[in-house]
C-alpha positions in Angstrom: -24.4 2.6 -22.3 -21.4 4.4 -20.9 -20.4 7.7 -22.5 -17.9 7.4 -25.3 -16.9 11.0 -25.9 -16.0 13.3 -22.9 -13.4 15.1 -20.9 -12.0 13.8 -17.6 -9.5 15.4 -15.3 -7.2 14.0 -12.6 -4.6 15.7 -10.4 -1.4 14.6 -8.7 0.8 16.2 -6.0 4.6 15.9 -5.5 6.5 14.3 -2.7 7.0 17.8 -1.3 3.3 18.6 -1.0 2.5 19.1 2.7 0.2 16.1 2.8 2.7 13.9 1.0 5.4 14.9 3.4 3.2 13.5 6.1 2.4 10.3 4.1 6.1 9.8 3.6 6.9 10.2 7.3 4.1 7.9 8.3 5.1 5.2 5.9 8.8 5.5 6.9 7.6 4.7 10.5 5.8 1.6 9.1 8.9 0.5 7.3 11.0 0.9 10.4 8.8 -1.4 12.4 8.4 -4.0 9.7 12.2 -4.0 9.2 12.7 -5.2 12.8 9.5 -7.3 13.2 7.4 -8.4 10.1 4.3 -8.9 12.3 4.6 -5.4 13.8 1.4 -3.3 14.1 1.5 0.4 13.1 -1.2 3.1 12.8 0.8 6.3 12.4 -0.5 9.8 11.7 1.6 12.8 10.9 0.9 16.6 11.1 3.3 19.1 9.5 3.3 22.9 9.6 5.8 25.6 9.8 9.0 24.0 11.3 7.0 21.6 13.3 6.2 17.8 12.8 3.9 15.9 15.1 3.7 12.1 14.9 1.0 10.2 16.7 -0.7 6.9 16.8 -0.5 3.3 18.0 2.2 0.6 17.5 3.2 -2.8 18.6 6.8 -3.8 17.9 10.3 -3.9 19.2 11.5 -1.6 21.9 14.5 -0.7 19.7 12.2 1.6 17.7 12.4 4.5 20.1 10.8 7.9 19.8 14.2 9.4 19.3 14.9 7.1 16.4 11.5 7.9 14.8 12.2 11.6 15.1 15.5 10.9 13.3 13.8 9.0 10.5 11.3 11.8 10.1 14.2 14.3 9.6 15.9 12.0 7.1 12.6 11.7 5.1 12.3 15.5 5.0 15.9 15.8 3.9 15.4 13.3 1.1 12.4 15.2 -0.1 14.5 18.3 -0.2 13.4 20.8 2.4 16.1 23.1 3.6 14.1 26.4 3.6 13.8 28.8 6.5 10.2 27.8 7.4 10.7 24.0 7.0 14.2 22.6 7.4 14.9 18.9 8.1 17.6 19.7 10.6 15.9 22.6 12.5 12.2 21.7 12.6 10.7 20.6 15.9 9.7 16.9 15.8 7.4 15.5 18.5 6.5 11.8 18.7 3.4 10.7 20.5 3.2 7.0 19.6 1.8 4.5 22.2 0.8 0.9 22.5 -2.0 -0.5 20.3 -5.4 -0.9 21.9 -5.8 -4.4 23.4 -9.4 -4.3 22.2 -8.4 -3.8 18.6 -5.6 -6.4 18.9 -8.0 -9.1 20.2 -10.0 -8.9 17.0 -7.0 -9.1 14.7 -4.7 -11.6 16.4 -5.2 -15.3 15.5 -6.1 -17.5 18.4 -7.6 -20.9 19.2 -7.1 -22.2 15.6 -9.0 -19.1 14.3 -7.5 -17.1 11.5 -6.7 -13.5 12.3 -9.5 -11.1 11.5 -9.6 -7.8 9.6 -8.2 -4.9 11.5 -11.4 -2.9 10.9 -14.6 -3.0 9.0 -14.6 -1.3 5.6 -14.9 -1.4 1.9 -12.0 -1.4 -0.6 -11.9 -1.0 -4.3 -9.5 -2.0 -7.1 -9.6 -1.0 -10.7 -7.9 -1.6 -14.0 -8.5 -0.5 -17.6 -6.7 -0.5 -21.0 -6.0 3.2 -21.2 -2.2 2.8 -20.6 0.2 -0.1 -20.8 0.2 -0.1 -17.0 -3.6 -0.7 -17.1 -4.3 2.6 -15.3 -6.6 5.5 -16.1 -4.7 8.0 -18.4 -5.4 11.2 -16.5 -4.0 10.2 -13.2 -1.1 8.2 -14.7 0.2 11.1 -16.7 -0.4 13.6 -13.9 1.9 11.4 -11.8 4.4 11.1 -14.6 4.8 14.8 -15.0 5.7 15.3 -11.3 8.0 12.3 -11.3 10.1 13.7 -14.1 10.3 17.1 -12.5 11.3 15.6 -9.2 14.1 13.6 -10.9 15.3 16.7 -12.6 15.3 18.7 -9.4 17.1 16.0 -7.3 19.7 15.3 -10.0 20.7 19.0 -9.9 19.6 19.5 -13.5 16.9 21.9 -12.5 18.1 23.3 -9.1 15.7 26.3 -9.2 12.7 24.0 -8.7 11.4 23.4 -5.1 9.9 20.2 -3.7 6.2 21.3 -3.6 4.2 20.9 -6.8 0.8 19.9 -8.1 -0.2 18.8 -11.6 -3.6 18.4 -13.3 -4.4 16.9 -16.7 -7.6 17.0 -18.6 -7.9 14.1 -21.1 -10.2 14.0 -24.1 -11.8 10.7 -24.8 -13.2 9.5 -28.2 -15.0 6.2 -28.5 -14.2 5.5 -24.8 -10.4 5.8 -25.2 -8.0 8.7 -24.4 -6.8 10.6 -27.5 -5.5 14.0 -26.4 -4.9 16.6 -23.7 -7.2 19.6 -23.6 -5.6 21.4 -20.6 -2.5 21.1 -18.4 -2.2 22.7 -15.0 1.1 22.8 -13.1 2.0 24.7 -10.0 5.5 24.2 -8.8 7.6 25.8 -6.1 10.6 27.7 -7.3 13.5 29.0 -5.3 14.2 32.1 -7.4 11.6 34.7 -6.5 12.2 36.7 -9.6 10.9 34.0 -12.0 7.6 34.8 -13.8 5.0 32.2 -14.7 6.4 32.3 -18.3 9.9 31.6 -16.9 8.7 28.6 -15.0 6.8 27.3 -18.0 10.1 27.4 -20.1 11.7 25.2 -17.4 8.9 22.6 -17.0 7.4 22.4 -20.5 10.0 19.9 -21.9 9.4 17.5 -19.0 5.7 17.7 -19.5 5.9 17.0 -23.2 8.2 14.0 -22.4 5.6 12.6 -19.9 2.7 12.9 -22.3 2.2 10.5 -25.3 3.2 12.0 -28.7 0.5 13.9 -30.5 -1.7 14.3 -27.4 -0.6 18.0 -26.8 -1.8 20.2 -29.6 -2.0 23.9 -30.4 -5.4 23.9 -28.8 -4.1 22.5 -25.5 -4.6 25.2 -22.7 -1.6 25.6 -20.4 -1.8 27.0 -16.8 1.7 27.1 -15.3 1.9 28.8 -11.9 -1.3 30.7 -12.7 -1.3 32.7 -9.5 2.3 34.0 -10.0 5.2 33.4 -7.6 5.3 30.2 -5.6 8.4 30.4 -3.4 7.0 29.5 0.0 6.0 25.9 -0.3 5.5 22.7 1.7 4.3 22.7 5.3 5.5 26.3 5.7 2.9 27.4 3.2 0.1 25.0 4.1 -0.3 22.5 6.9 -0.2 18.8 5.9 -1.8 15.6 7.3 -1.4 11.9 6.6 -4.1 10.4 4.4 -5.7 13.5 2.8 -4.8 12.6 -0.8 -6.5 9.3 -1.2 -7.8 10.0 -4.8 -4.3 11.0 -5.8 -3.1 7.7 -4.3 -5.5 5.5 -6.3 -7.3 6.2 -9.6 -7.7 10.0 -9.8 -11.5 9.7 -9.5 -11.9 7.4 -12.4 -12.9 4.6 -10.0 -14.4 4.4 -6.5 -12.3 4.7 -3.4 -13.1 3.0 -0.1 -13.3 4.8 3.2 -9.7 4.6 4.3 -6.3 6.0 3.5 -3.2 3.8 3.0 -0.2 5.6 4.4 0.8 5.0 8.0 -0.9 1.6 8.2 0.8 -1.8 8.5 -0.6 -4.5 6.1 -2.9 -6.1 8.7 -5.1 -3.1 8.0 -7.4 -4.0 5.2 -7.7 -0.4 4.2 -4.3 -0.9 2.7 -3.8 -4.6 2.0 -7.2 -5.4 0.6 -7.1 -2.3 -1.6 -3.8 -3.6 -3.0 -5.4 -7.1 -3.4 -8.4 -5.6 -5.3 -6.1 -3.7 -7.7 -4.0 -6.9 -8.2 -7.1 -8.9 -9.0 -8.6 -6.3 -11.3 -5.4 -5.8 -13.2 -5.1 -9.6 -13.7 -8.7 -9.8 -14.9 -8.0 -7.2 -17.6 -4.6 -8.7 -18.4 -6.3 -12.0 -18.9 -8.5 -10.4 -21.5 -11.6 -11.2 -19.5 -12.6 -7.5 -19.8 -11.3 -4.1 -20.9 -12.3 -2.5 -17.6 -12.8 -4.0 -14.2 -13.8 -2.7 -10.7 -13.6 -5.0 -7.7 -15.0 -4.3 -4.3 -14.1 -6.2 -1.2 -15.8 -5.7 2.2 -14.7 -6.8 5.7 -15.8 -6.8 9.3 -13.4 -6.2 12.2 -12.2 -9.5 13.7 -13.6 -11.6 10.8 -11.2 -13.2 8.4 -13.1 -13.8 5.2 -14.5 -10.9 3.2 -18.2 -10.3 3.6 -18.6 -9.8 -0.1 -16.7 -9.8 -3.4 -18.3 -7.6 -6.1 -17.1 -7.4 -9.7 -18.2 -4.8 -12.3 -16.8 -5.2 -15.8 -18.6 -2.1 -17.1 -20.2 -3.8 -20.0 -16.8 -4.8 -21.4 -16.6 -8.4 -20.1 -16.1 -11.5 -22.1 -17.5 -13.6 -19.3 -20.2 -13.2 -16.7 -19.3 -11.1 -13.7 -20.6 -13.8 -11.4 -18.0 -16.2 -12.8 -15.2 -13.6 -12.2 -16.4 -13.2 -8.6 -16.1 -16.9 -8.0 -12.8 -17.2 -9.8 -11.0 -14.4 -7.8 -11.9 -16.2 -4.6 -10.4 -19.4 -6.0 -7.1 -18.1 -7.2 -6.2 -16.0 -4.0 -7.1 -16.2 -0.4 -8.7 -12.9 0.5 -8.3 -13.2 4.3 -5.9 -10.6 5.7 -3.2 -13.2 6.3 -3.8 -14.7 2.9 -3.4 -11.3 1.2 -0.2 -10.5 3.1 1.3 -13.9 2.3 0.3 -13.9 -1.4 1.7 -10.4 -2.0 4.6 -10.5 0.5 3.4 -7.4 2.3 5.1 -7.9 5.6 8.2 -6.0 4.3 9.6 -2.5 4.6 8.3 -1.4 1.1 5.9 1.4 1.9 7.8 4.7 2.0 8.2 4.5 -1.7 4.5 4.3 -2.2 3.8 7.7 -0.5 4.0 9.8 -3.6 3.2 9.4 -7.3 0.5 6.8 -6.7 0.3 3.3 -5.2 -0.8 1.8 -8.5 0.5 1.7 -12.1 4.1 1.3 -10.8 6.7 -1.4 -11.8 7.0 -4.4 -9.5 10.4 -4.3 -7.8 12.9 -7.0 -7.0 12.5 -6.6 -3.2 8.8 -7.1 -3.3 7.8 -3.4 -3.7 4.6 -2.9 -5.7 4.0 -6.7 -5.8 0.3 -6.0 -6.4 1.2 -4.7 -9.8 2.3 -8.2 -11.0 0.1 -10.0 -13.7 0.9 -13.5 -12.6 -2.7 -14.7 -12.1 -3.7 -14.6 -15.8 -3.5 -18.3 -16.4 -5.0 -19.2 -13.0 -8.0 -16.9 -13.6 -8.6 -18.3 -17.1 -8.4 -21.9 -15.8 -10.8 -21.0 -12.9 -13.4 -19.6 -15.3 -13.1 -22.3 -18.0 
């Protein structure tokens, strides 16, 4: 039987964290290609360090997306994040673009031909998860870690808290009783600040109201331990303070360690890559299983082989909370949604420029948007799943 009383911790990082700067640039490149050609192929990696950005990878798309244009997009992404510091400035940093054509050997396995559906872009395993800990059916520790940083970013960008810098990290330890979250035992926040005279106590006075707004009422008590900028001054932030790379924050991107993660990152990849699209599909299906009251927790694993369209396996774990047999759910999810790469993209409308917005504050637990963003967060399969199982 699963433990019922325990502590669990998850962390988040802001859009100004060095790795998230890289995720944002890589996903901005993906959006640029998909805006011009919905079937474009992109595998884009970014490195950022002191006043230098390097963009590399493989693409297949319109010639209008030039290296000069990509460099411009990178600068605009950095500007939107808010970097105008001496060691990392959107206007002055050196941007190098080393994108080239996609490998023909990879393309031949992915492209549809001779009445054969297109195959997966690579082998791999992908996981999706949902639970009843928040209204968004997300694990509480990662959800509230994200929420803290989102509120601080909004305050910084609105001008309400101009002393805050773009780089920040949060960490929340949640206390569980009878398997459900009931309180916060510790809060860790490190945030860049532009005034070097501020002490840790000064920074806490600025951020504490936003943290309390993010956390459910009653969860923070007199016993909650606070660590705000515990090392002291944090003025040099972003890629000037620490190099960043695309795809290094995969647990931040998903479930904060409360559920498994497959082998691949999401950012910088077009939706033919099942690392991204099948992970979205698995979350979508798991969320709908829980929303349909088939279980209180659900983990779904999908596996693929390069060049093969249908998944090799579909595995469902209801963690002892299910109202139906897991085998029935495995059969039902295959019935209600095509799990081929093309089927996933069509069902969720993934061939759109909707990815730069996913690069920070989590790919899951977000509100579906009118233009198709976060479509995998919809709960529109509830009735179909119930019908398929009955």
